[in-house]
Phi, psi and omega in degrees: 000124184295146180292140180267134179241149178241145177240143179272118180281122179264123181304139180279127179279126179305140185298332181297330178289339182273330186238355176279110187290348181294332176295318176295320180297314179296322178298316179296314181294319178297321178298315179295321179295320177296323175300318179298312187285325190254333187244309188279341174059046170208169177102203186283159170282161175304326179295315180297314178298322178295322178296317178302313185290312180291327180295312181291326179292321178296318179292322176294321177297321177296317179298315181298321180291318183290326184263348181070026180249177185293150177277109185269078187283332186293308178295328180292316177299321178299322177296314179298322178291323178297318176299318181297322184284331192240331186270134181236124173195151180260355185268117179300330177298321179287333173300312180294320180298322179299319179296316181295316181294316182297307184287327177297319179294325180291323182278323194254329183261088187229145177224124178055041176081003179240143172286139190287324186243151167298124188303313182291324177295320179298314179299317181298314183293317179298314181291323175299322181284336188265332187210144175281357181279359180242140177213155174220123178246108179302339180266007185294337179277356181074199181234038182285117185297329181293324178289318178298319179295321179296309180297320182294315182294317179291318182295317180297321178298317182291312186293328178295335179281339180248015177058038178237012176295331181298319183290324178292317179294323178296317179295309183294323178295315178293321179299313180294318180299316181293324178294318179291321177296320178295317179297319178296319181293323182272352183075023180281153176291156182297340180299331182291305178295327177298322177294318181293324181295332184280008181299116179296325180296317179293323179295316178297318177301314185290333184267327189242353180238314180299333192260020178304114186291344182266358179228018178238164184301150181284327184270154179295318178300315179299320181292321180295315177296319179303309182297317179294321179295320178297320179294317181296314180294320178298321179298315179298315182296318185284320189257340179255324179254000176057039175266105187298325181266032187302330183296325182285317177296321180296319180298316180295319181295313182290332179298334178296342180270353183303316177300328178289319176301314183293333180279315187264338175231070188290158177207176180294133180289131180285141175221136177293145179295151180253148179297159177301139178084357180287132179255122181276000000 
């Protein structure tokens, strides 16, 4: 009688979990948020982060119900996490306002089927301009290399999956070049620009906000110019006009040029992957 063998059936992981980069992005952002709340002891309270997440999800649910379209929870959660990581205010009314501004810009400010601005960046810039009760400090994460390495390794993996690593590298390369040139012009020691490059806040901005595939140019040339232009404008704002939050203002300003990039330097339109069995 032949010996009977048994095999252990391993559940099949849906392919969307393997190639949809938003799962990786949310994992990276959640990891950083937990570091903020549990280890680094700065940033939002758990209540504030909860308001950001539930607020944007509620608005996305309302949009989906009114338009009869799919509930896009993955990109929405990423927006709520970005607000939690970067936006600082103690006023609960402004927490809600940030959600409305972020999701409102995504729904209403659109050109050629794309939202023009990164939703969380738009909310941050509007609130910074409207009230002194809101602040964003790109240096709030300090210059801890372990944090920069964590954010960088996770971010590079995610961005390479959505073909947006080029825009992040263009921004960081131009940012570093301008810092070294400034140090050379002023006669500063190299330790100063090296210290500035290690800013965890700028790294997080460049990896998780600057690279929004739905509000950046479709072509690689356009994205590289976009990233370098954002770095150049941010440098002017921060060091010549003393605007501490210059990277966010620069992103919003340069985003206005995205429709021109897409028209004159066209490229393939990015689309998020769809689950198996999804009918478009």
